[in-house]
Backbone as CSV, one residue per row, in Angstrom:
resi,resn,N_x,N_y,N_z,CA_x,CA_y,CA_z,C_x,C_y,C_z
1,MET,54.787,23.602,-28.733,54.177,23.108,-28.515,53.395,22.365,-29.107
2,ASN,53.119,20.697,-28.673,52.703,19.460,-29.022,51.133,19.529,-28.818
3,ALA,50.131,19.583,-29.935,48.924,19.549,-29.398,48.077,18.283,-29.488
4,ARG,48.825,17.311,-30.092,48.499,15.699,-30.291,47.921,15.517,-28.744
5,ARG,46.645,14.873,-28.786,46.220,14.024,-27.334,46.086,12.367,-27.468
6,ARG,45.926,11.850,-26.832,45.272,10.603,-26.559,44.254,10.331,-25.651
7,LEU,43.346,9.551,-26.524,42.043,9.879,-26.038,41.620,8.489,-25.269
8,VAL,41.596,8.687,-24.171,41.530,7.053,-23.269,40.134,6.856,-22.600
9,GLU,39.122,6.281,-23.297,37.907,5.947,-22.771,37.845,4.586,-21.616
10,VAL,37.019,5.010,-20.583,36.944,3.557,-19.640,35.503,3.734,-19.571
11,PHE,35.232,2.311,-20.317,33.934,2.264,-20.198,33.453,0.925,-18.851
12,SER,32.597,1.732,-18.497,31.986,1.242,-16.685,30.407,0.881,-16.202
13,ALA,30.696,0.569,-15.533,28.977,-0.157,-15.347,28.890,0.425,-13.609
14,GLY,29.329,1.404,-13.563,29.308,2.053,-12.205,29.268,0.882,-10.133
15,CYS,30.298,0.398,-10.854,30.906,-1.070,-10.046,31.889,-0.798,-9.098
16,PRO,31.999,-1.447,-7.982,33.861,-0.553,-7.320,34.674,-1.085,-8.551
17,ALA,34.882,-2.466,-9.230,36.152,-2.738,-9.752,35.715,-1.696,-10.654
18,CYS,34.856,-1.083,-11.089,34.837,0.324,-12.262,35.556,1.346,-11.769
19,GLN,35.029,1.155,-10.887,35.659,2.940,-10.281,37.357,2.514,-9.632
20,GLU,37.530,1.748,-9.845,39.132,1.361,-9.419,40.003,1.374,-10.480
21,ALA,38.926,1.047,-12.133,39.918,1.499,-13.477,39.815,2.463,-13.328
22,ILE,39.038,3.273,-13.572,38.906,4.904,-13.057,39.922,5.339,-12.789
23,ASP,40.010,5.409,-11.281,41.068,6.061,-10.286,42.636,5.311,-10.910
24,LEU,42.625,4.446,-11.120,43.860,3.889,-11.827,44.559,4.629,-12.919
25,VAL,43.253,4.472,-14.354,43.477,5.697,-14.968,43.537,7.336,-14.913
26,ASN,42.710,7.660,-14.038,43.257,8.948,-13.711,44.338,9.459,-12.422
27,ARG,45.188,7.800,-12.437,46.282,8.258,-11.564,47.663,8.008,-12.614
28,LEU,47.147,7.786,-13.562,48.327,7.444,-14.296,48.571,8.381,-15.684
29,ARG,47.594,9.106,-16.077,47.121,9.992,-16.816,48.443,10.915,-16.659
30,CYS,48.454,11.531,-18.158,49.068,12.877,-18.471,48.770,13.543,-18.977
31,GLU,49.592,14.862,-18.943,49.260,16.102,-19.725,48.542,15.851,-21.508
32,SER,49.288,15.210,-21.836,48.337,14.282,-22.843,47.048,13.453,-23.162
33,CYS,46.287,13.016,-22.138,45.686,11.968,-22.166,44.224,12.815,-21.944
34,GLU,43.507,12.691,-22.730,42.036,13.614,-22.437,41.420,12.182,-21.687
35,VAL,40.877,11.739,-20.479,40.442,10.643,-19.946,38.900,11.035,-20.337
36,VAL,37.695,10.087,-20.510,36.453,10.266,-20.741,35.693,9.215,-20.166
37,VAL,34.785,9.332,-19.285,34.285,7.850,-18.458,33.053,7.863,-19.423
38,LEU,32.594,6.507,-19.547,31.620,6.603,-20.198,30.905,5.379,-19.511
39,ASP,29.659,5.364,-19.035,28.713,4.274,-18.455,27.736,4.037,-19.516
40,MET,28.151,2.457,-19.056,26.875,1.616,-20.239,25.568,1.373,-19.765
41,ASN,24.826,2.224,-18.760,23.289,2.505,-18.389,23.514,3.631,-19.493
42,GLU,24.184,4.366,-19.754,23.638,5.420,-21.224,23.243,5.053,-22.105
43,PRO,22.137,5.847,-22.882,21.716,4.656,-24.000,23.256,5.603,-25.794
44,GLY,23.370,4.262,-25.879,24.408,4.510,-27.392,25.283,3.979,-26.720
45,VAL,26.155,4.043,-25.695,27.109,3.786,-25.179,27.807,2.210,-25.294
46,SER,26.436,1.565,-24.721,27.107,0.143,-25.352,26.977,-0.281,-26.248
47,GLU,26.425,0.531,-27.138,26.603,-0.173,-29.160,28.313,0.558,-29.619
48,ARG,28.636,1.495,-28.820,29.844,1.958,-28.806,30.717,1.026,-28.553
49,ALA,30.598,0.003,-27.474,31.521,-0.676,-26.329,31.575,-1.889,-27.367
50,ARG,30.624,-2.059,-28.218,30.761,-3.381,-28.719,31.428,-3.028,-30.418
51,SER,31.497,-2.272,-30.866,31.969,-1.683,-32.445,33.586,-1.331,-31.883
52,LEU,33.772,-1.304,-30.834,35.048,-1.614,-30.218,35.904,-2.698,-29.376
53,GLY,35.328,-3.625,-29.214,35.285,-4.745,-29.013,35.571,-5.438,-27.567
54,VAL,34.666,-4.612,-26.564,34.174,-4.374,-25.107,33.261,-5.592,-25.045
55,ARG,33.716,-6.798,-24.294,32.592,-7.654,-23.833,32.426,-7.913,-22.481
56,SER,33.258,-6.952,-21.872,32.703,-7.066,-20.181,33.347,-5.812,-19.705
57,VAL,33.231,-5.592,-18.274,33.627,-3.579,-17.704,33.853,-4.141,-16.884
58,PRO,34.490,-3.154,-16.209,35.326,-2.246,-16.887,36.447,-2.584,-17.946
59,ALA,36.462,-1.284,-19.031,37.189,-1.652,-19.928,37.997,-0.577,-20.432
60,ILE,39.076,-0.651,-20.922,39.916,0.602,-21.247,40.133,1.075,-22.732
61,VAL,39.524,1.766,-23.656,40.318,1.888,-24.683,40.892,3.312,-24.781
62,ILE,42.092,2.915,-25.743,43.200,4.054,-26.100,42.976,4.539,-27.329
63,ASP,42.827,5.259,-28.139,42.481,5.960,-29.264,42.089,5.097,-30.021
64,GLY,41.167,4.610,-29.514,40.356,3.489,-30.300,40.364,2.357,-30.896
65,THR,41.595,2.024,-29.680,42.247,0.447,-29.151,41.291,-0.242,-28.149
66,LEU,41.093,-1.402,-27.915,41.209,-1.710,-26.833,42.128,-2.266,-26.192
67,ALA,42.729,-1.845,-24.953,43.426,-1.898,-24.109,43.811,-3.915,-24.192
68,THR,44.948,-4.269,-24.323,44.864,-5.798,-23.884,44.313,-5.844,-22.650
69,CYS,44.888,-5.429,-21.889,44.600,-6.017,-20.583,42.831,-5.935,-20.598
70,CYS,42.023,-6.150,-21.654,40.852,-5.913,-20.863,40.395,-6.683,-21.978
71,ALA,41.213,-6.933,-23.236,40.486,-8.509,-24.522,40.360,-9.530,-24.125
72,GLY,38.984,-10.178,-24.392,39.412,-11.570,-24.649,38.416,-11.761,-23.168
73,ARG,38.093,-10.965,-22.667,36.822,-11.301,-21.604,35.951,-11.345,-21.700
74,GLY,34.897,-11.588,-20.434,33.199,-11.684,-20.983,32.624,-13.196,-21.246
75,PRO,31.569,-13.250,-21.524,30.472,-14.562,-21.369,31.457,-15.265,-22.646
76,ASP,31.986,-16.320,-22.910,32.219,-17.129,-24.116,31.135,-18.394,-23.413
77,GLU,30.206,-18.567,-24.690,29.424,-19.235,-25.047,30.026,-20.769,-24.894
78,SER,31.328,-21.338,-25.735,31.795,-22.658,-25.464,32.204,-22.349,-24.284
79,VAL,32.881,-21.650,-23.511,33.309,-22.181,-22.025,32.422,-22.661,-21.234
80,LEU,31.303,-21.618,-21.582,29.888,-22.396,-20.588,29.494,-23.336,-20.996
81,ARG,29.254,-23.650,-22.050,28.717,-25.060,-22.414,29.440,-25.898,-21.823
82,SER,30.944,-25.755,-22.084,32.043,-27.306,-21.413,31.938,-27.377,-20.536
83,ALA,31.613,-25.956,-19.545,31.316,-26.286,-18.258,29.935,-26.701,-17.553
84,GLY,28.616,-26.994,-18.583,27.748,-27.895,-18.311,26.788,-27.205,-18.260
85,ILE,26.911,-25.627,-18.835,25.037,-25.156,-19.066,24.360,-25.258,-20.410
86,GLY,23.609,-25.962,-19.987,22.508,-26.032,-21.157,22.545,-27.954,-21.235
87,HIS,23.382,-28.658,-20.436,23.076,-29.906,-20.679,22.476,-30.239,-19.549
88,VAL,21.347,-31.117,-19.680,20.952,-31.698,-18.295,21.557,-32.404,-17.439
89,LEU,21.542,-32.456,-16.476,22.065,-33.262,-15.499,21.916,-34.950,-15.062
């Protein structure tokens, strides 16, 4: 029997969108998957998330790699500035 496990970490803030992501991962999981839900409100979790490249939640990390569906999201200063934030009207 193969004892390898796939670690799936779901970073959540407890919102409805996060719960949908948790439900999706739980629905897709197999016997090789170890699913861990991490609450961004808990001490240290945001530091771990940041180290993995998480910029917004929900986010899913598989074996230490941020899933491509969750990468590149989150506030971007250049996009916000180009939309007018920081410029007096």
